[in-house]
C-alpha positions as CSV (number, residue, x, y, z in Angstrom):
1,X,62.0,137.5,107.6
2,X,62.9,135.1,110.5
3,X,66.4,133.8,111.0
4,X,67.5,130.6,112.6
5,X,67.8,130.6,116.3
6,X,71.2,129.9,117.9
7,X,69.6,127.0,119.7
8,X,68.9,125.2,116.4
9,X,72.3,125.3,114.9
10,X,75.9,124.4,116.0
11,X,78.0,127.4,116.8
12,X,81.8,127.3,116.1
13,X,84.0,128.1,119.0
14,X,85.1,131.4,117.5
15,X,81.8,132.2,115.9
16,X,80.3,135.7,115.9
17,X,76.8,134.3,115.4
18,X,75.6,135.0,118.9
19,X,76.4,138.7,118.4
20,X,75.3,138.7,114.7
21,X,71.9,137.0,115.1
22,X,70.1,139.8,117.1
23,X,71.1,142.3,114.4
24,X,69.7,140.4,111.4
25,X,65.9,141.2,111.9
26,X,66.9,144.8,111.5
27,X,68.4,144.5,108.0
28,X,67.2,143.8,104.5
29,X,67.5,140.2,103.2
30,X,68.9,138.7,106.5
31,X,68.9,135.3,104.9
32,X,72.0,136.2,102.9
33,X,74.1,136.2,106.0
34,X,72.9,132.9,107.5
35,X,74.8,130.3,105.5
36,X,74.0,126.6,105.6
37,X,73.4,126.3,101.8
38,X,73.4,123.0,100.1
39,X,77.0,122.5,99.1
40,X,78.4,124.6,102.0
41,X,81.2,123.1,104.0
42,X,82.0,123.6,107.7
43,X,85.2,121.9,108.9
44,X,86.9,121.6,112.3
45,X,88.9,124.7,112.9
46,X,91.5,123.1,115.1
47,X,92.1,120.2,112.6
48,X,93.1,122.6,109.8
49,X,96.7,123.5,109.2
50,X,95.8,126.3,106.7
51,X,92.6,128.3,106.7
52,X,91.3,130.4,103.8
53,X,88.6,133.0,103.8
54,X,87.4,133.5,100.2
55,X,85.6,136.7,99.1
56,X,83.7,137.9,96.1
57,X,83.6,141.7,96.9
58,X,79.9,142.2,96.2
59,X,76.6,141.3,97.7
60,X,75.7,137.6,98.3
61,X,73.2,137.6,95.4
62,X,76.0,138.5,93.0
63,X,78.9,136.7,94.8
64,X,77.5,133.3,95.5
65,X,77.1,132.2,91.9
66,X,80.6,133.3,91.0
67,X,82.2,130.3,89.4
68,X,85.8,131.1,90.4
69,X,85.1,131.3,94.1
70,X,83.0,128.2,94.1
71,X,85.8,126.2,92.4
72,X,88.5,127.4,94.8
73,X,86.2,126.8,97.8
74,X,85.7,123.2,96.7
75,X,89.4,122.5,95.7
76,X,90.7,123.8,99.0
77,X,88.1,122.0,101.1
78,X,88.9,118.7,99.5
79,X,92.3,118.8,101.3
80,X,92.0,117.1,104.7
81,X,94.1,119.7,106.6
82,X,92.8,122.8,104.8
83,X,89.6,124.8,105.6
84,X,88.0,127.3,103.3
85,X,85.0,129.5,104.0
86,X,83.2,132.3,102.2
87,X,82.5,135.9,102.9
88,X,80.7,138.6,100.9
89,X,80.3,142.3,101.1
90,X,77.7,143.3,103.6
91,X,75.1,145.9,102.8
92,X,75.4,149.4,104.4
93,X,72.6,148.7,106.8
94,X,74.4,145.7,108.3
95,X,77.8,147.4,108.2
96,X,76.4,150.2,110.4
97,X,75.1,147.8,112.9
98,X,78.3,145.7,112.9
99,X,80.3,148.8,113.7
100,X,78.0,149.8,116.4
101,X,78.0,146.4,118.1
102,X,81.6,145.4,117.4
103,X,80.8,142.5,115.0
104,X,83.7,141.9,112.6
105,X,83.6,140.8,109.0
106,X,82.6,137.2,109.1
107,X,82.3,134.1,106.9
108,X,78.8,132.8,106.1
109,X,79.8,129.2,106.6
110,X,80.6,129.2,110.3
111,X,80.5,132.9,111.0
112,X,84.1,133.1,112.0
113,X,86.0,136.4,112.0
114,X,87.9,136.9,108.7
115,X,90.9,138.2,110.7
116,X,91.4,134.7,112.2
117,X,92.2,133.1,108.8
118,X,95.7,132.6,107.3
119,X,94.8,133.9,103.9
120,X,92.0,136.3,102.9
121,X,91.6,135.7,99.1
122,X,89.5,138.2,97.2
123,X,88.5,137.6,93.6
124,X,87.8,140.7,91.5
125,X,85.8,140.5,88.3
126,X,85.6,144.3,88.2
127,X,87.6,147.2,89.6
128,X,84.4,148.8,91.0
129,X,84.6,146.4,93.9
130,X,87.7,148.1,95.4
131,X,85.8,150.2,97.9
132,X,84.1,147.0,99.1
133,X,87.5,145.5,99.7
134,X,88.4,148.3,102.0
135,X,85.2,147.9,103.9
136,X,85.8,144.2,104.4
137,X,89.4,144.7,105.5
138,X,88.4,147.5,108.0
139,X,85.4,145.6,109.4
140,X,87.7,142.5,109.8
141,X,90.0,144.6,112.1
142,X,92.9,144.1,109.6
143,X,95.1,147.2,109.2
144,X,94.0,149.0,105.9
145,X,97.6,149.3,104.7
146,X,99.6,146.2,104.0
147,X,102.7,147.9,105.4
148,X,101.0,148.1,108.9
149,X,100.1,144.4,109.2
150,X,101.8,141.9,111.5
151,X,102.1,138.1,111.7
152,X,98.7,138.1,113.4
153,X,97.0,139.3,110.2
154,X,96.0,137.2,107.3
155,X,97.7,137.5,103.9
156,X,95.3,139.6,101.8
157,X,95.5,138.1,98.3
158,X,93.9,139.5,95.2
159,X,92.9,137.4,92.2
160,X,90.5,137.5,89.2
161,X,90.8,139.5,86.1
162,X,91.3,142.8,87.8
163,X,94.4,141.4,89.5
164,X,96.3,141.7,86.1
165,X,96.7,145.3,87.2
166,X,96.6,145.3,91.0
167,X,98.6,148.6,91.2
168,X,95.7,150.8,92.3
169,X,95.2,148.5,95.4
170,X,98.9,147.8,95.9
171,X,98.8,149.6,99.3
172,X,96.0,147.4,100.5
173,X,96.8,143.9,99.3
174,X,99.8,141.8,100.3
175,X,99.9,139.8,97.1
176,X,98.1,139.1,93.8
177,X,97.8,136.0,91.7
178,X,97.6,136.3,87.9
179,X,95.6,133.8,85.9
180,X,94.0,130.5,86.8
181,X,93.6,129.7,90.5
182,X,93.2,125.9,90.8
183,X,96.8,125.0,91.0
184,X,98.0,128.4,92.4
185,X,95.9,128.0,95.6
186,X,97.4,124.6,96.2
187,X,100.9,125.9,95.8
188,X,100.2,128.9,98.1
189,X,98.6,126.6,100.6
190,X,101.7,124.4,100.7
191,X,104.0,127.4,101.2
192,X,101.8,128.7,104.1
193,X,101.6,125.2,105.6
194,X,105.4,124.7,105.6
195,X,106.0,128.2,107.0
196,X,103.6,127.7,109.9
197,X,105.0,124.2,110.6
198,X,108.5,125.6,110.8
199,X,107.4,128.1,113.4
200,X,106.8,131.1,111.1
201,X,110.5,131.9,110.5
202,X,111.3,135.4,109.4
203,X,107.7,136.5,110.1
204,X,105.3,137.9,107.6
205,X,108.1,139.2,105.3
206,X,109.6,135.7,104.9
207,X,106.2,134.2,104.0
208,X,105.6,136.9,101.4
209,X,109.1,136.3,100.1
210,X,108.5,132.6,99.7
211,X,105.3,133.4,97.7
212,X,107.1,135.9,95.5
213,X,109.9,133.4,94.7
214,X,107.3,131.3,92.9
215,X,107.4,133.9,90.2
216,X,103.6,133.6,89.9
217,X,102.6,135.6,93.0
218,X,103.1,139.3,92.9
219,X,104.0,141.0,96.2
220,X,103.9,144.8,95.6
221,X,106.0,145.7,98.7
222,X,109.0,144.1,97.0
223,X,108.8,146.5,94.0
224,X,109.5,150.2,93.8
225,X,108.0,152.6,91.2
226,X,109.9,155.6,89.9
227,X,108.1,158.4,88.1
228,X,109.2,160.9,85.5
229,X,108.7,164.7,86.0
230,X,105.6,164.6,83.7
231,X,103.9,162.0,85.8
232,X,104.6,158.9,83.7
233,X,106.2,155.9,85.2
234,X,110.0,155.7,84.6
235,X,110.4,152.1,85.8
236,X,109.1,149.4,88.2
237,X,111.9,147.4,89.7
238,X,112.4,144.9,92.5
239,X,113.8,146.4,95.7
240,X,115.6,143.2,96.7
241,X,117.7,140.7,94.7
242,X,115.7,137.5,95.4
243,X,112.4,138.4,93.7
244,X,111.7,138.2,90.0
245,X,111.7,141.2,87.6
246,X,108.5,139.9,86.0
247,X,105.7,137.9,87.5
248,X,104.0,135.4,85.3
249,X,100.4,134.2,85.1
250,X,99.2,130.7,86.0
251,X,97.7,128.6,83.3
252,X,95.8,125.4,84.1
253,X,96.1,123.4,80.9
254,X,94.1,120.2,81.5
255,X,90.6,121.2,82.4
256,X,89.5,117.6,82.5
257,X,91.7,117.1,85.6
258,X,89.7,119.9,87.4
259,X,86.0,119.0,87.0
260,X,84.7,121.6,89.4
261,X,82.3,122.5,90.9
262,X,81.2,119.0,91.7
263,X,78.9,120.1,94.5
264,X,77.7,123.6,93.5
265,X,76.3,125.9,96.1
266,X,72.5,126.2,96.1
267,X,71.6,129.6,97.4
268,X,69.1,130.2,100.1
269,X,68.3,133.7,98.9
270,X,67.6,134.8,95.3
271,X,70.7,135.3,93.3
272,X,71.5,136.7,89.8
273,X,72.1,133.2,88.4
274,X,70.5,130.0,89.6
275,X,71.8,127.2,87.4
276,X,74.4,124.5,87.3
277,X,77.3,126.2,85.3
278,X,79.9,124.2,83.5
279,X,82.9,125.9,82.0
280,X,83.2,124.1,78.7
281,X,86.4,125.8,77.6
282,X,88.8,128.5,78.8
283,X,90.5,131.1,76.7
284,X,89.5,132.8,73.4
285,X,91.5,133.6,70.2
286,X,88.8,135.6,68.4
287,X,90.9,138.6,69.0
288,X,88.3,141.2,70.0
289,X,90.6,144.1,70.8
290,X,88.5,145.5,73.7
291,X,88.2,142.1,75.4
292,X,90.6,141.7,78.4
293,X,89.1,138.3,79.3
294,X,89.8,137.0,75.8
295,X,93.4,138.2,75.8
296,X,94.5,137.2,79.3
297,X,93.0,133.7,79.3
298,X,94.8,132.5,76.2
299,X,95.4,129.8,75.0
300,X,92.2,128.0,74.3
301,X,91.7,124.9,76.4
302,X,88.7,122.7,75.8
303,X,87.0,120.5,78.3
304,X,86.1,117.2,76.7
305,X,82.6,116.3,75.9
306,X,82.7,113.3,78.2
307,X,83.8,115.3,81.2
308,X,81.1,117.9,80.5
309,X,78.5,115.1,80.4
310,X,79.7,113.7,83.7
311,X,79.8,117.1,85.4
312,X,76.3,117.9,84.3
313,X,74.9,114.7,85.5
314,X,76.6,114.9,88.9
315,X,75.9,118.6,89.3
316,X,72.2,118.3,88.6
317,X,71.7,115.3,90.8
318,X,73.4,117.1,93.7
319,X,71.9,120.6,93.3
320,X,68.4,120.1,91.9
321,X,69.0,123.1,89.5
322,X,66.8,123.1,86.4
323,X,69.1,125.0,84.1
324,X,72.5,124.0,82.8
325,X,74.7,126.9,81.7
326,X,77.5,125.9,79.2
327,X,79.9,128.7,80.0
328,X,82.9,130.2,78.2
329,X,83.8,133.4,76.6
330,X,82.2,132.2,73.3
331,X,80.5,128.9,74.1
332,X,79.4,128.1,70.5
333,X,83.0,128.0,69.5
334,X,83.7,124.7,71.3
335,X,84.7,122.3,68.6
336,X,82.1,119.8,69.7
337,X,79.3,122.2,70.8
338,X,76.8,120.5,68.4
339,X,77.3,117.0,69.7
340,X,77.5,118.4,73.3
341,X,74.1,120.2,73.0
342,X,72.4,117.3,71.2
343,X,73.7,114.8,73.6
344,X,72.6,116.8,76.7
345,X,69.2,117.6,75.1
346,X,68.7,113.9,74.3
347,X,69.7,112.9,77.8
348,X,67.4,115.3,79.6
349,X,64.5,115.2,77.1
350,X,61.2,115.0,78.9
351,X,62.6,116.6,82.1
352,X,62.4,120.2,83.1
353,X,66.1,120.7,82.5
354,X,67.0,123.5,80.0
355,X,70.3,124.3,78.4
356,X,71.7,127.8,77.9
357,X,74.7,129.4,76.2
358,X,75.0,132.7,78.1
359,X,77.7,133.8,75.7
360,X,76.8,133.2,72.0
361,X,78.6,134.7,69.0
362,X,76.4,135.8,66.2
363,X,78.3,133.9,63.6
364,X,78.4,130.6,65.6
365,X,74.7,130.2,66.3
366,X,72.8,128.0,63.8
367,X,69.5,126.3,63.4
368,X,70.7,123.0,64.8
369,X,72.0,124.7,67.9
370,X,68.7,126.6,68.3
371,X,66.7,123.4,68.0
372,X,68.8,121.6,70.7
373,X,68.6,124.5,73.1
374,X,64.8,124.6,72.8
375,X,64.1,120.8,72.6
376,X,62.3,120.5,75.9
377,X,60.2,123.6,75.3
378,X,61.9,125.8,77.8
379,X,63.8,128.6,76.1
380,X,66.4,130.5,78.1
381,X,67.3,134.0,77.1
382,X,69.5,134.6,74.1
383,X,72.1,137.4,74.0
384,X,74.1,138.3,71.0
385,X,76.9,140.8,71.0
386,X,77.7,142.6,67.8
387,X,79.4,145.2,70.0
388,X,79.5,147.9,67.3
389,X,76.7,149.3,65.2
390,X,78.6,149.9,62.0
391,X,80.7,147.6,59.8
392,X,83.5,150.1,60.1
393,X,83.6,150.2,63.9
394,X,83.4,146.4,64.0
395,X,86.6,146.2,61.9
396,X,88.2,148.6,64.4
397,X,87.4,146.3,67.3
398,X,88.0,143.1,65.3
399,X,84.5,141.9,65.8
400,X,84.1,140.0,62.5
401,X,80.3,139.9,62.3
402,X,78.4,141.2,59.4
403,X,74.9,142.6,59.5
404,X,73.8,139.7,57.3
405,X,75.1,137.3,60.0
406,X,73.2,139.1,62.7
407,X,69.9,139.1,60.8
408,X,70.2,135.4,59.8
409,X,71.0,134.5,63.4
410,X,68.2,136.4,65.0
411,X,65.7,135.1,62.4
412,X,66.9,131.6,63.3
413,X,66.1,132.3,66.9
414,X,62.7,133.8,66.2
415,X,61.6,131.0,63.9
416,X,62.6,128.5,66.5
417,X,60.2,129.9,69.1
418,X,62.1,132.7,70.7
419,X,60.2,135.9,70.9
420,X,62.8,138.1,72.5
421,X,66.6,138.5,72.0
422,X,69.1,140.8,73.6
423,X,71.7,142.7,71.5
424,X,74.7,144.1,73.3
425,X,76.7,147.0,72.0
426,X,79.4,149.4,73.3
427,X,79.6,153.1,73.2
428,X,82.8,155.2,73.3
429,X,84.9,152.9,71.3
430,X,88.2,154.2,69.7
431,X,87.6,156.3,66.5
432,X,83.8,156.1,67.1
433,X,81.5,158.7,65.6
434,X,77.9,159.6,66.1
435,X,77.0,157.8,62.9
436,X,78.6,154.5,64.2
437,X,76.3,154.7,67.2
438,X,73.2,155.6,65.2
439,X,73.7,152.5,63.0
440,X,72.6,150.5,66.1
441,X,69.1,151.9,65.7
442,X,69.0,151.0,62.0
443,X,70.2,147.5,62.8
444,X,67.6,147.0,65.6
445,X,64.9,148.1,63.2
446,X,66.1,145.6,60.6
447,X,66.1,142.8,63.2
448,X,62.4,143.5,64.1
449,X,61.4,143.7,60.4
450,X,63.1,140.5,59.5
451,X,61.7,138.7,62.6
452,X,58.1,139.8,61.8
453,X,58.5,138.8,58.1
454,X,59.9,135.3,59.0
455,X,57.3,134.5,61.7
456,X,54.3,136.3,60.4
457,X,53.8,137.7,63.9
458,X,54.2,141.1,65.4
459,X,55.0,139.5,68.7
460,X,58.7,140.0,68.2
461,X,60.9,142.0,70.5
462,X,64.6,142.8,71.0
463,X,66.4,144.7,73.7
464,X,69.3,146.9,72.8
465,X,71.7,147.0,75.7
466,X,74.6,149.5,75.7
467,X,77.7,149.4,77.8
468,X,80.4,152.0,78.1
469,X,83.8,151.1,76.6
470,X,86.6,150.9,79.1
471,X,90.2,150.3,77.9
472,X,91.8,147.4,79.8
473,X,95.3,146.3,80.5
474,X,96.9,143.6,78.4
475,X,94.7,144.5,75.4
476,X,95.5,146.3,72.1
477,X,93.3,149.1,73.4
478,X,95.4,149.6,76.6
479,X,96.9,152.7,74.9
480,X,93.5,154.2,73.9
481,X,91.9,157.4,75.1
482,X,88.5,157.2,76.7
483,X,85.6,159.3,75.5
484,X,84.2,161.9,77.9
485,X,81.0,161.0,79.7
486,X,79.1,163.9,78.2
487,X,79.9,162.7,74.7
488,X,78.7,159.2,75.6
489,X,75.5,160.5,77.1
490,X,74.8,162.7,74.1
491,X,75.3,159.8,71.7
492,X,73.0,157.6,73.8
493,X,70.3,160.2,73.6
494,X,70.6,160.4,69.8
495,X,70.4,156.6,69.7
496,X,67.3,156.5,71.8
497,X,65.6,159.1,69.7
498,X,66.6,157.2,66.5
499,X,65.2,154.0,67.8
500,X,61.9,155.6,68.7
501,X,61.7,157.6,65.5
502,X,59.9,154.7,63.8
503,X,56.9,154.2,66.1
504,X,55.9,150.7,65.1
505,X,59.4,149.3,65.2
506,X,60.5,151.3,68.2
507,X,57.7,149.9,70.4
508,X,59.2,146.5,69.9
509,X,62.7,147.5,71.0
510,X,63.8,147.9,74.6
511,X,66.6,150.2,75.3
512,X,69.0,149.8,78.3
513,X,72.2,151.6,78.8
514,X,74.9,152.6,81.3
515,X,75.8,156.2,81.2
516,X,79.3,157.3,80.7
517,X,80.2,158.3,84.3
518,X,80.7,154.8,85.9
519,X,82.7,153.8,82.9
520,X,85.1,156.7,83.3
521,X,85.8,155.7,86.9
522,X,86.2,152.1,85.9
523,X,88.8,153.4,83.4
524,X,90.6,155.2,86.2
525,X,90.8,152.1,88.2
526,X,91.6,149.6,85.4
527,X,94.6,151.6,84.1
528,X,95.7,153.3,87.3
529,X,98.9,153.1,89.1
530,X,99.7,153.1,92.8
531,X,98.9,156.8,93.1
532,X,95.2,156.0,92.5
533,X,95.2,154.0,95.8
534,X,94.9,157.3,97.6
535,X,91.8,158.2,95.6
536,X,90.2,154.9,96.4
537,X,90.8,155.4,100.1
538,X,89.4,158.9,100.0
539,X,86.3,157.7,98.2
540,X,85.8,154.9,100.7
541,X,86.3,157.3,103.7
542,X,83.7,159.5,102.2
543,X,81.1,156.7,102.1
544,X,81.9,154.9,98.8
545,X,80.4,151.4,98.8
546,X,79.0,149.1,96.1
547,X,80.2,151.3,93.2
548,X,79.1,148.7,90.7
549,X,75.5,149.4,91.7
550,X,74.0,152.5,90.1
551,X,71.9,153.3,93.3
552,X,75.1,153.5,95.4
553,X,77.6,154.9,92.9
554,X,78.4,158.6,93.1
555,X,80.4,160.1,90.2
556,X,80.8,163.3,92.1
557,X,82.4,161.5,95.0
558,X,85.1,160.1,92.7
559,X,85.6,163.4,90.9
560,X,86.0,165.2,94.2
561,X,88.4,162.7,95.6
562,X,90.6,162.7,92.4
563,X,90.7,166.5,92.5
564,X,91.8,166.4,96.1
565,X,94.4,163.7,95.8
566,X,95.9,163.7,92.4
567,X,97.3,167.2,91.9
568,X,99.9,166.5,94.5
569,X,101.4,164.0,92.0
570,X,101.1,166.3,89.0
571,X,98.3,164.3,87.4
572,X,94.5,164.4,87.3
573,X,91.5,162.3,86.4
574,X,91.7,163.1,82.7
575,X,95.4,162.1,82.7
576,X,94.4,158.6,83.6
577,X,91.3,158.3,81.4
578,X,91.0,160.5,78.3
579,X,94.7,160.6,77.5
580,X,96.1,158.4,74.8
581,X,99.3,156.6,75.7
582,X,102.3,156.4,73.3
583,X,104.2,153.3,72.3
584,X,107.2,153.8,74.6
585,X,105.3,154.7,77.8
586,X,105.9,152.3,80.7
587,X,102.5,151.1,81.7
588,X,101.7,150.3,85.3
589,X,101.3,146.5,84.6
590,X,104.3,146.0,82.3
591,X,106.1,144.0,84.9
592,X,103.2,141.6,85.1
593,X,103.3,139.0,82.3
594,X,100.1,137.8,80.8
595,X,102.0,136.0,78.1
596,X,101.1,138.5,75.4
597,X,104.0,140.2,73.6
598,X,103.7,144.0,74.1
599,X,105.0,144.7,70.6
600,X,102.3,142.4,69.2
601,X,99.6,144.3,71.2
602,X,101.0,147.6,69.9
603,X,100.8,146.4,66.3
604,X,97.3,145.2,66.8
605,X,96.4,148.7,68.1
606,X,97.9,150.1,64.9
607,X,95.8,147.6,62.9
608,X,92.7,148.8,64.7
609,X,93.4,152.4,63.7
610,X,93.8,151.2,60.2
611,X,90.5,149.2,60.4
612,X,92.4,145.9,59.7
613,X,90.8,142.7,60.8
614,X,92.9,139.9,62.4
615,X,91.9,136.2,61.9
616,X,91.3,133.7,64.7
617,X,94.5,131.8,65.2
618,X,92.7,128.6,66.1
619,X,91.9,128.0,62.5
620,X,94.7,130.0,60.8
621,X,98.5,130.1,61.1
622,X,99.9,131.6,64.4
623,X,100.3,135.3,64.3
624,X,102.8,135.5,67.2
625,X,100.8,137.0,70.1
626,X,103.4,135.4,72.3
627,X,101.3,133.3,74.6
628,X,102.0,129.7,73.5
629,X,105.9,129.9,73.5
630,X,106.1,132.2,76.6
631,X,103.7,130.0,78.6
632,X,105.0,126.7,77.2
633,X,101.5,125.9,76.2
634,X,99.5,125.3,73.0
635,X,95.9,125.8,71.8
636,X,93.7,122.8,72.4
637,X,91.0,122.0,70.0
638,X,88.8,119.0,69.3
639,X,87.1,117.0,68.2
640,X,88.1,114.2,70.5
641,X,86.1,111.7,68.5
642,X,84.3,110.7,71.8
643,X,80.6,110.9,72.4
644,X,78.8,112.4,75.3
645,X,78.2,109.6,77.9
646,X,76.0,108.5,79.4
647,X,73.3,109.0,76.7
648,X,70.6,107.1,78.6
649,X,67.6,109.4,78.8
650,X,66.9,110.8,82.3
651,X,63.2,110.5,83.0
652,X,63.3,112.2,86.4
653,X,66.1,113.7,88.4
654,X,66.5,112.7,92.0
655,X,66.6,116.0,93.7
656,X,67.9,116.4,97.3
657,X,65.2,117.3,99.8
658,X,64.6,121.0,99.9
659,X,66.8,121.6,96.8
660,X,64.1,122.1,94.3
661,X,64.1,125.7,93.1
């Protein structure tokens, strides 16, 4: 693949492009490092008072569509004296060449060295990106340990869902932000701007102290961790009097005031999602006990139907995308989802624009929704997530979906023209037995039989996708023991055999799964404390990269590193993963406040063990999870009574030159 010549593009004064360009013909997918996408912004370096480098710690094809990074990129660049650029993890082939030729970690926008920026913000959706963080820090020429950095180094700032327990990477990051980023990055920018304007008084420590005093930015160096003789944490306390005992999450309440992204990035290379994505609401109160995202993003905040309509119109006209993704943790739960889908379907009828709900609950999908999503003849994929195969295990995880609900929903999809659906389940859930997992096979068989009966066709398929359960902080399952990988793998083999035992039905069922080994390591990282940082570093030094990719992940490398590092602390891999915690144990993230009451989480864990279901508090009286009073917020639900505007049918979209995909 050819890459642009330096003579055909402007080069920033501090750009590494002249050194990078000769290396690109030697690597796979060089286009991912070139930049210049529709929606990209390059600003005058010298005119900026504050400069951000934003990273999603994975490959370009995964990182570019990330909604969080795109929103912050746009919010920051709208400020006249602020500059934000993007960087992604480089593949090992380019990393090797960069090290050999002295090319540092760079941004894709203007190919500037990451070390030159004021803030290096990294958004973690999964803990398996931690080794990529170390690669980026090291390639940038930033000291690996936060304690070794000087005023010349950027503030390394973690965000995203994994930042709700940043303790495993506490040695490597300067600070972490919990919760929503839109308002947080503006506050951080103002603090950095003032500190620089004042002549950087007190150096790096003073800047970090100012961030910590907001009570919503966690600075690990200002907290000490004491341990008990048995390895458990005794306490986490501030080591100076002017920082808070607890750090609170940020909650952006009025989503209509933040209609981003307005100018979505249109990738030059193929990416995992190519659509205009609108977050229609944030938060979830369904109460699935395994779901960290649902717990930490409370309360529910809906984006109004009018704002969604305006965002879709503007986003499609700018980008030329042909798919609109209505995103949330459970999109069909929006109180105006029916009017929203019918309005958008009507507006874009006759065009090649399709609608998708990437996250659809079984009991919220109905025939009207199915008809609107397929009105223009293009049907995007449908994924439903029963999560557990048996009614019993679904009570444990509080996934209130009956088998009748699932069959009705899938038949609705099949009779409305879909020929394939995906069903997502988990393996390794608390109290799970072999029989709970084998029920997945029976359910899949029933889905195919019902689909064939309803449509009169054998051209019906479903894919059963299995993920490994990982207990996450700030959930009722944060105390749970993980199942061992060999148990997970044995159950998955039993399940595969059970699916294929009925030849006619089994041929119509695809089976995809993740084995138990990556899940165990994710469990180590998600519930780890600061001692796990030494394991991460050892894995990285031994070649660990892209641990979220099966072809790069090495379970043995993690096992060996844990065995080498952890015994010095009196703990081991099993201590972090397959051990159940008790009620009074101090958890590594207890000083980080997600708004959830720990006593309520414990009671919900006990309810899980008793197989007791908890209602959705959007439609029932409050059950005191703690979020609304502690965050001074409230659940927002419609309907607003407003219609989706404009409703004028769009006969043809004006696509920017070169944007059609």
